[in-house]
C-alpha positions in Angstrom: 0.0 0.0 0.0 1.2 3.5 -0.8 -0.2 5.2 2.3 -1.2 8.2 0.1 -4.7 9.7 0.5 -6.7 12.6 -0.8 -5.9 15.8 1.1 -9.5 16.8 1.9 -11.3 15.6 5.0 -14.3 13.3 4.5 -17.5 15.3 4.3 -21.1 14.5 3.6 -22.7 16.2 0.6 -25.5 18.4 1.8 -28.9 16.7 1.9 -31.5 18.5 -0.3 -34.4 17.8 2.1 -35.4 21.1 3.6 -34.8 21.4 7.3 -38.6 21.7 8.1 -39.4 18.6 6.0 -36.6 16.7 7.7 -38.0 17.6 11.1 -41.5 16.4 10.1 -40.0 13.1 8.9 -38.1 12.7 12.1 -41.1 13.4 14.3 -43.2 11.0 12.1 -40.6 8.2 12.8 -39.8 7.7 9.1 -36.5 9.7 8.9 -34.5 6.6 7.9 -36.2 6.6 4.5 -35.0 10.2 3.9 -31.5 9.2 5.2 -31.4 6.7 2.3 -30.8 9.6 -0.1 -27.7 10.8 1.7 -24.5 10.9 -0.4 -21.0 11.1 1.1 -17.5 11.9 -0.2 -14.9 9.9 1.7 -11.2 10.0 1.1 -11.1 7.4 -1.6 -14.7 6.8 -2.7 -18.0 8.7 -3.1 -20.9 6.6 -1.9 -24.6 6.6 -1.2 -26.2 5.3 2.0 -29.4 3.4 1.2 -31.9 2.0 3.7 -32.7 -1.5 2.7 -35.2 -2.5 5.4 -36.7 -1.0 8.6 -38.8 -1.9 11.5 -36.3 -4.0 13.4 -35.9 -3.9 17.2 -32.3 -3.8 18.2 -30.9 -6.0 15.3 -27.6 -7.7 16.2 -26.5 -10.1 13.5 -26.9 -10.5 9.8 -26.5 -13.4 7.4 -27.2 -13.7 3.6 -29.1 -16.7 2.3 -28.3 -18.1 -1.1 -31.7 -17.2 -2.5 -31.2 -13.5 -1.9 -33.0 -13.2 1.5 -31.4 -12.0 4.7 -31.6 -13.4 8.2 -31.4 -10.8 10.9 -31.4 -11.5 14.7 -33.2 -9.1 17.0 -31.8 -8.9 20.5 -35.3 -9.2 22.2 -35.3 -12.8 20.9 -36.7 -12.9 17.4 -35.1 -14.1 14.1 -36.4 -12.2 11.1 -36.5 -12.8 7.4 -36.0 -10.0 4.8 -36.6 -10.7 1.1 -34.4 -9.6 -1.7 -36.5 -6.4 -2.2 -36.0 -5.4 1.5 -39.4 -6.4 2.7 -39.4 -7.5 6.3 -41.5 -10.6 6.9 -44.0 -9.6 9.7 -43.8 -13.1 11.2 -40.6 -14.0 13.1 -39.1 -17.4 12.6 -40.5 -20.0 15.0 -38.8 -22.9 16.7 -36.2 -21.1 18.8 -35.6 -22.1 22.4 -36.3 -19.7 25.2 -34.0 -16.7 25.0 -33.0 -14.6 28.0 -33.3 -11.0 26.7 -32.1 -8.5 29.2 -29.2 -6.1 29.5 -26.8 -6.8 26.7 -28.2 -10.3 26.3 -30.7 -11.9 24.0 -30.7 -13.4 20.5 -27.3 -12.3 19.2 -25.3 -13.6 16.2 -26.4 -15.6 13.1 -24.1 -17.5 10.7 -24.5 -20.1 8.0 -22.6 -23.3 7.7 -19.9 -23.1 5.0 -21.7 -25.9 3.2 -25.1 -24.4 3.8 -26.3 -25.3 0.3 -25.7 -28.9 1.0 -26.8 -29.2 4.7 -29.0 -26.2 5.5 -27.5 -25.6 8.9 -28.0 -22.1 10.5 -26.1 -21.2 13.6 -27.4 -18.8 16.3 -25.8 -17.5 19.5 -28.1 -16.3 22.3 -28.2 -16.0 26.0 -29.7 -18.9 27.9 -30.7 -19.4 31.5 -29.4 -22.2 33.6 -28.0 -23.2 37.0 -26.2 -20.2 38.4 -27.7 -17.6 36.1 -27.1 -16.8 32.4 -24.5 -17.4 29.7 -23.9 -17.5 26.0 -25.2 -20.6 24.2 -25.1 -21.7 20.5 -27.6 -23.8 18.5 -28.0 -24.9 15.0 -31.2 -25.7 13.0 -32.6 -25.9 9.6 -35.1 -23.4 8.2 -38.2 -24.7 6.6 -40.7 -21.9 5.7 -40.8 -19.7 8.8 -39.8 -22.5 11.3 -36.5 -23.7 12.5 -36.4 -27.5 12.6 -33.9 -30.1 13.8 -32.7 -27.7 16.5 -29.6 -28.8 18.4 -27.9 -27.0 21.3 -24.1 -27.2 20.5 -22.6 -25.1 23.3 -23.5 -23.8 26.7 -21.2 -21.4 28.5 -20.2 -22.5 32.0 -20.3 -21.5 34.7 -23.4 -19.4 34.3 -23.7 -16.2 36.4 -25.9 -13.3 37.1 -25.7 -9.9 35.4 -26.6 -8.7 31.9 -23.3 -7.8 30.4 -20.3 -9.0 28.3 -21.7 -12.0 26.5 -19.5 -11.7 23.4 -21.3 -14.1 21.0 -19.9 -13.6 17.5 -19.8 -16.7 15.3 -17.2 -17.4 12.6 -16.3 -20.5 10.6 -12.7 -20.8 9.4 -11.6 -22.4 6.1 -11.2 -25.8 7.8 -14.8 -25.7 8.9 -14.1 -25.1 12.6 -16.6 -23.0 14.5 -15.3 -20.1 16.6 -17.4 -18.6 19.3 -16.4 -15.4 21.1 -17.2 -14.9 24.8 -17.1 -12.0 27.2 -15.9 -12.0 30.8 -19.5 -11.4 32.0 -18.3 -8.4 33.9 -16.2 -10.4 36.3 -12.7 -9.6 35.0 -10.7 -12.3 36.8 -12.7 -15.1 35.1 -10.9 -14.3 31.9 -7.6 -15.7 33.2 -9.1 -19.0 34.3 -8.8 -22.2 32.2 -11.7 -23.9 34.1 -14.1 -21.1 33.0 -15.4 -20.3 29.6 -15.7 -16.6 30.3 -13.4 -14.2 28.5 -12.2 -16.5 25.8 -12.6 -17.7 22.2 -14.1 -21.2 21.8 -13.3 -23.6 19.0 -15.6 -26.5 18.0 -16.3 -28.8 15.2 -19.5 -27.9 13.3 -21.5 -30.5 15.4 -20.3 -29.0 18.7 -17.7 -31.7 19.4 -14.3 -30.6 20.7 -11.3 -30.8 18.2 -8.6 -33.1 19.5 -5.9 -30.5 18.7 -7.5 -27.7 20.8 -4.7 -26.2 22.9 -6.0 -27.0 26.4 -7.5 -30.5 25.7 -4.8 -32.3 27.7 -4.5 -29.7 30.5 -5.9 -31.0 33.8 -8.8 -28.9 35.0 -9.0 -26.9 31.8 -12.2 -26.7 29.7 -11.3 -28.3 26.4 -13.4 -26.0 24.3 -11.2 -23.0 25.1 -8.9 -21.7 22.3 -7.7 -18.5 24.0 -8.0 -16.7 27.4 -7.7 -13.1 28.6 -10.4 -11.5 26.4 -12.7 -9.0 27.8 -15.7 -8.8 25.5 -15.3 -9.7 21.8 -18.1 -8.4 19.6 -16.4 -8.4 16.3 -14.7 -11.3 14.4 -13.7 -12.0 10.8 -11.3 -14.1 8.8 -8.5 -12.3 7.0 -9.1 -12.8 3.3 -5.5 -13.7 2.5 -4.2 -15.6 5.5 -7.4 -17.1 6.7 -6.5 -16.1 10.2 -9.2 -15.0 12.7 -9.1 -11.4 13.7 -11.2 -10.1 16.5 -11.9 -6.8 18.4 -13.0 -6.4 21.9 -14.3 -3.7 24.2 -11.9 -2.1 26.7 -13.0 -0.2 29.8 -12.7 3.6 29.4 -10.3 3.1 26.5 -8.2 0.2 25.4 -10.5 -1.3 22.8 -8.4 -3.9 20.9 -7.9 -5.6 17.6 -6.3 -9.0 18.1 -5.0 -11.8 15.9 -6.3 -15.0 17.4 -3.7 -17.8 18.0 -4.2 -21.1 19.7 -3.5 -21.1 23.4 -2.7 -17.4 23.5 -3.4 -15.1 26.5 -4.6 -11.6 25.5 -4.0 -10.2 28.9 -7.3 -9.0 30.3 -7.3 -7.9 33.1 -3.6 -8.2 33.8 -2.4 -6.2 30.7 -4.7 -3.5 29.2 -4.7 0.0 27.8 -8.1 0.5 29.5 -8.7 2.2 32.8 -11.2 2.0 35.6 -14.5 3.6 34.9 -15.0 7.0 36.6 -11.6 7.2 38.5 -9.5 6.6 35.4 -7.0 4.6 37.5 -4.8 1.9 35.9 -6.0 -1.7 35.7 -3.5 -4.5 36.1 0.2 -4.3 35.5 0.5 -2.1 32.5 0.2 -2.4 28.8 2.7 -5.2 28.0 4.2 -8.3 29.5 6.2 -11.3 28.2 4.0 -14.2 27.3 0.9 -12.1 26.6 -0.2 -11.2 23.1 -0.1 -7.5 22.4 -3.0 -6.0 20.4 -2.5 -5.3 16.7 -4.2 -2.0 17.3 -6.0 -0.2 20.2 -8.3 2.7 20.6 -8.1 5.1 23.5 -10.5 6.7 24.0 -12.9 3.9 23.4 -15.0 3.7 20.2 -17.1 0.7 21.6 -16.6 -1.5 18.6 -19.2 -4.0 17.4 -19.1 -6.0 14.1 -16.2 -6.2 11.7 -15.6 -7.3 8.1 -12.8 -7.4 5.6 -14.0 -5.9 2.3 -13.3 -8.3 -0.6 -15.9 -7.3 -3.2 -15.6 -5.6 -6.5 -18.0 -2.6 -6.0 -15.4 -0.5 -4.1 -12.1 -1.3 -5.7 -10.3 1.4 -3.7 -11.5 -0.3 -0.5 -10.5 -3.9 -1.3 -8.6 -5.5 1.6 -9.7 -2.7 4.1 -11.1 -3.7 7.5 -14.5 -2.2 8.4 -15.5 -1.9 12.1 -18.8 -0.6 13.5 -18.6 1.8 16.4 -21.4 2.2 18.9 -20.1 5.2 20.9 -19.5 7.6 18.1 -22.2 6.1 15.8 -19.8 5.5 12.9 -18.3 3.0 10.6 -14.5 2.9 10.6 -12.5 2.1 7.5 -9.1 0.8 8.5 -6.3 0.6 5.9 -3.7 -2.2 6.6 -0.1 -3.0 5.8 0.1 -6.6 6.7 -1.1 -6.8 10.3 -0.6 -3.1 11.0 -3.3 -0.5 10.9 -1.7 2.4 8.9 -4.7 4.7 8.5 -8.3 4.9 9.6 -11.2 7.0 8.3 -14.5 7.5 10.1 -17.6 7.1 7.9 -21.3 7.9 8.6 -20.5 9.5 11.9 -23.7 10.5 13.7 -25.7 9.7 10.5 -27.8 6.7 11.1 -27.1 5.8 14.7 -25.2 3.1 16.6 -23.7 0.6 14.2 -24.0 -2.9 15.6 -22.9 -5.1 12.8 -21.1 -4.7 9.4 -21.0 -7.3 6.6 -19.8 -7.6 3.0 -22.8 -8.7 1.0 -22.7 -11.3 -1.8 -23.6 -8.4 -4.2 -20.4 -6.5 -3.3 -22.1 -3.8 -1.2 -21.3 -3.1 2.4 -24.2 -3.7 4.8 -24.7 -2.3 8.4 -27.2 -2.8 11.2 -28.2 -0.1 13.6 -28.7 -0.8 17.2 -32.0 0.9 17.9 -35.6 0.2 18.9 -36.3 1.1 15.3 -33.3 -0.4 13.7 -32.5 -0.7 10.0 -30.5 -2.6 7.5 -28.6 -0.1 5.4 -26.0 -0.5 2.7 -23.2 1.6 1.2 -23.4 1.9 -2.6 -20.6 3.3 -4.7 -20.9 6.4 -6.9 -18.6 7.6 -9.6 
């Protein structure tokens, strides 16, 4: 990469909707339709933001079906179908087990099996209740009409605990067909350093939920064999690098110290011993500093925090200047970040859509080459970025 960029700062082109009309639309609750006409001039690409579908309640995860439809999870516990024209099916998908929807928990990510066309498996992460409280769980099932059949629970986080925060819950299949599940520390930071606890880790399973024989802690006495890493705070973004096939993640830090990490078997990512984050309110340091031998340093960190959620490498043809860039949704500043990379280094970042459509919960590259985002709102939307000359 050259590292050369256009000199002007990114700026949205002025919307032609009069201020009074915009206010009327906002009060009427249909402003997202007007927002679909917005055009932006970023550093490398002009693009239009188009609203594809509306009427979603806190959408969290997005997957594209081969027939052109989309599956979207809603945190309150509903799985929704959107057809190729953007029409939201008024009837949620039936057949899901009970979902504990409170705090940050609920129905969370959705992913298709890499061989979905052959086997029809759809994977969902959600918060389930059990002995001791609540924890992230993962199921798979097959969609027939509006109903999920053949439902199998593949993973249950243990131990379960009270509280409604830090569930993680992103789902990613790698090129070998292994399923990775990201988990948060459940707000109890010391759990992330325990091998007998699923909290604060990345989990690696076969597609049927069985444990791979080469998982790094399988032979460790007292360790949970599903664990692939430890020392993660709350991973809400995960994606495979398009060239290396390695798993990249990002996680929330406290009052700063959000991280991008390259996931390696058996690695310790430090939380809460090593972190760039600080205690809420007081701003006092946490742990022993920002580095220590034997602990994986982040590839990149954000201080102050951006509250990242969702991530995707762009590999499509629609935005040729963005190919290979990493896109990260940000909840705090309501933006989409475009990260330019040189190998495993972030060499430049550009904020897009800042304070435009709301908190971006997920970002995906669509099979059509467009970039799709979900907004975390009681009236959430699916929107997409479309290139302009």
